[in-house]
KOLROMI-626820 format. One record per residue (C-alpha): x, y, z. Coordinates in steps of 0.05 Angstrom, whole numbers, plus 5000, padded with zeros to 4 digits. Layout:
BEGIN
XYZ/...
REM end
This chain:
BEGIN
050680832435/045881452450/048682052491/044382462519/044583232513/043983782570/037184162569/035684642531/039684872471/040085612462/045985632416/048386362391/053886322340/054387112326/058187322387/064386772375/065186952302/065187672314/070187592376/074587012340/072486602405/076786002419/079685842353/079785182328/074584902390/069384432378/072483782360/079884072334/082083362330/084882892278/082382222247/074682432263/069682162237/063882572189/059883012230/053482652220/049183092278/050882492327/056582422367/060981872339/064181232383/071080962379/071080242373/077980062389/078880052460/086580082447/086280582401/092380962404/092581312336/094382062343/088482582367/087783252390/082283512441/080784232446/080684432523/079185032564/080785032642/078385642684/084285672719/090886022698/096385552685/102885972662/107685422667/103484972610/108584732563/103284452506/104383742537/112483722522/114183652589/116282912611/109082792638/104883022580/109982672528/108881982564/101482062571/100982222490/104781602484/100581152519/093981462495/095181772422/091482412460/094783132454/091883712489/090584392452/089784702515/087685482529/087485802597/084586502619/088587092612/083187552651/076487412677/075286682670/067386672688/066887242630/070586812577/066086162599/059686612582/062886812520/064386072501/057285842525/053586352480/058686202422/055585522406/062285392384/065584952449/071884602462/071283932466/072983922536/071984362590/073284532660/068785102679/069285142754/062785522777/060585762717/057485012688/050185242689/051785752632/054385162595/048984682617/042885272601/046785332526/045684592518/053084512510/055083952558/053783152539/050682702602/056382292616/052481792658/051881282601/059481382578/062081272648/057680632650/060080322585/067080622576/070380902641/072380282682/076980672724/071881172739/066780792755/070380312806/073180902844/065781262853/061880672875/055880912907/058481602906/056881742831/050681992858/054382602883/055982742811/048882892790/047783622771/040483732811/034583382839/030883652784/036183402723/040782812743/045482862691/052482832701/055883362670/063183372690/067982882722/070483142788/077483442796/077083942857/075883392900/079082732915/076582062937/078081863002/081882413017/086282533087/088483173099/095283113118/097483853093/096684473132/099085053092/097485783094/093086103140/097786513194/104286403177/110586683216/117586783194/122186253226/127186763250/121287143286/118286553322/125186283343/127086943370/120487013414/122686253441/117785873402/111886133446/104985833438/101486153378/094586053382/090986653382/090587293346/094487653408/099987093404/100987243335/101687963344/106387893398/111387503354/110388013306/111388673347/116888413393/121088203323/119188823298/121289283356/128688973356/128788883282/125589553250/129589433185/132088893147/140588913137/140089403074/135289963120/129389763090/123289803138/120789073157/113288943147/109788643207/103788343171/101188493092/095488183061/093688042990/087388432972/088088492894/081388212869/079187492892/085587472929/080887902981/076587242995/083086843014/087687293053/082687903078/075787603093/076086843097/079786883153/074987203193/071186543186/077586163191/078886443267/072286343297/071285573277/067485643209/072685563154/072285173091/064985473067/067986143023/061886713043/057986243092/056985893152/051785373148/048985103212/050784403213/044084133249/039584493201/043984753137/041685393147/047085853109/048486553137/053187073102/058686893148/060087723160/053687693197/055887193248/058687153322/066687423325/067487673262/066288373278/072288293331/077187933278/076488623234/077089073293/083488693311/086488833234/084189593249/088389503310/093889153270/093089763219/093490393267/099090083307/103290113244/103189293244/099389183184/101689453118/099390163099/099889833029/095389273036/089189502997/092289842942/098689332919/097688792869/099588052870/106988122845/108288712890/105088262948/109787772930/115988162917/116188442987/115187703004/121387532967/125688082996/124287763063/121988373102/115088073115/114487783183/107287573182/101687293120/094687143129/094086733067/093886073030/101885833009/100085772939/098386482931/105186742954/108686152926/112386582881/115186992942/116986352977/120585992915/124686572909/126586612987/128885812981/132385902916/136586482949/137486063014/133586493059/129785923099/129586283154/125786823123/120586303099/114686123146/111285603194/103885533193/099685603256/092085443280/090886203304/083786313330/080786963347/081086733423/081086013465/073486113464/074285773381/075385113359/079985003301/076384653238/081384803184/082784053168/074483853173/073383403119/067983513059/066782843037/067582722965/064683392938/064283262867/061583942843/067384332802/070883872738/071483722670/065683552616/065783362547/061383892502/056783702448/062383972403/066783352414/067082882360/069182282389/065782262468/067981592475/074981652463/075182292504/072081932566/076981392551/082381942560/079082202629/079181422651/087081312633/088281982675/083681672733/087480972723/092780762772/098380922722/095881642699/094981852772/101681592790/104681952730/100982622747/103382572820/110082312818/112582342741/115981862695/119881292734/127781392718/126882092722/122682432780/123081822818/125581092829/124080422856/126980142916/125179592948/118479652918/117880362945/117881052904/122281472920/124582152899/132182202893/135682732937/137683162874/130783132844/127583372911/132683982920/130084192858/122684082877/124284432941/128385032913/127185082837/120084852833/118185252772/123485062724/122784392755/115484352743/115884612669/120884132655/116983472691/109183732677/108683362743/101183602779/099083892706/094383302691/089083322742/083383332698/079982712721/077482352778/083382222836/084881942896/086382312959/092682403004/092681733045/090681272995/095080742972/095780392898/096179622886/103779642902/102379922970/105280602953/101881172960/097881522895/100782232921/106782562955/102982853011/103082313065/107182513120/114582183107/115482513042/111883143072/117883153122/122383053064/120483633031/121584143092/127584483102/132684403168/129085083184/121984813185/124084103215/127284563279/121184983287/117084393281/120884043333/120484603381/112384453383/113483773389/110483643313/112783173257/108383643205/104684253207/098283883199/100283613274/098684313306/091984313281/085483973306/085783263273/080583173216/078882513254/076382963316/072183293268/065383023234/064382983157/060283613126/053583343097/053983893049/061583843025/063284603015/058685213011/064185522959/062384872913/055484952901/053685242832/048085792829/045686022761/048586672738/040587012731/038586652805/036287212850/041586932900/047786992852/044887722832/043687792916/051187552920/054488062871/050888592915/053988332979/060788252949/060688992922/058189272998/063688813026/069689002988/067589683000/065789703072/071589173101/077089633078/074290283101/072889893166/080289673173/083290313158/079190693197/080591123261/079690653318/073491023348/070591063271/070390283264/064490153305/059890573260/063190383196/061089643221/054289793235/052890163169/055889593133/050789083167/045289563155/047689643085/047188843079/040388813101/037389423060/040989052998/037388413019/042687953048/036187583090/032987353018/039687172991/041486633053/034486383048/035186302981/042385962985/039585553041/035085182999/041285062951/045084763013/039384363032/037784072966/044083832952/044183413027/038683113003/041183022929/047482622956/043882233015/037681962980/
REM end
């Protein structure tokens, strides 16, 4: 077999040697063939001999247990593979850049948006032939959608197996966004919560009656997480979400022309930030919002003093776990499809289709890419996906009348002692290959994932169920616009588009980010009579910095993707 290597081969080793980067990367395996300069192939389809692949993942994984959890041990038993994994402590993009320039690569890598750096360095293998010859599960799952894995219109190599998008996904889960404590919603009489005014009314009425908690500490109406990149999720993206433009990160994409606009320049966004300015000046928005760190933010949530949040649930998961562990379920949160006004339609559950994009690739340092692709193919198999999503049969789930069932004691730990349970079980830690999405059933008629209505409801507390019953819903997703009522986005998601770091679009994006992260906090914390001037100055700053050129350049990337995916 001949394995094609990515275009250009700019290999520089001095930097990595100086920094001691990623010790052991570049084929940290046992039973390796001699290095002949060409990738070697495994000849035994059922090779279970021990092998270790080095791996770098750009997402932090503080609970990684070196595959000594239940799922990890079972994967090693069934494949012979162990991952020697490294995850970032600081800036993941800088780490990937160092790896790219080092010439010494881990066997497997998940670089997220920094793939282009590795491709330009000649670090990545083209997986096209490997998938065709050695990955039947991946090949079957993709079908005609395999064209979405191609890198670009100019380079149609496949460099990663997508891991951030699922095949045939149905959006059953709505968790995060505009959240309110159950006790506040209950005390307000379970009113309609559809607009910013509705949301504000619940917060204000609760604080008016309960300015402090039982210990005399002040309750907090609304707090946001503005610690570095969390700013996108908690401070700025909600301006797009609440005006019907959710799911494209920093962009609004015209669904007819595929033209990209920096979303802060679109209709309704000024009014959203003016509302945050109002919340700040009336004392409903936490004065420490723009100085607190993530751990302080989660500590406030864990104290039960925060009535409202605007964030993704995984971002405040630590605080939420503490509340559940302490039995303070009335101080946990319900999730609502809040919009700027009735004028806008919620699109938070809109399908991206199968996005491809970010994922796990095999580098040129890997001595046995066939064994590596077979490992990724196992993770994509029915057995592999069930292990990652459900755990080990007899431990994390049992079979009853042909159905996978999570025992009550296990579900209790999942709900109320999740951190320790996750570290012991390893469930969810091995999503390093292609996977089916929520709503897809396996060969036994059971769902691949746990995110289906019956099991989602099983994971709710009695307080969740009481809130949902008051709104005539079984799950929080029932409160949002159904996915089926929204068109599939032909471009996937704008945040998923990879733009080379040296492209003018990337350079301009960094300039816009610096301007936005300076001006938005200024506007929110300004006196009300100063807001309009700061906003106008912000818009002019963007224009002077080249926002229109950036939009034009990014539009080409969007339009090229639509063409690439739909040829």
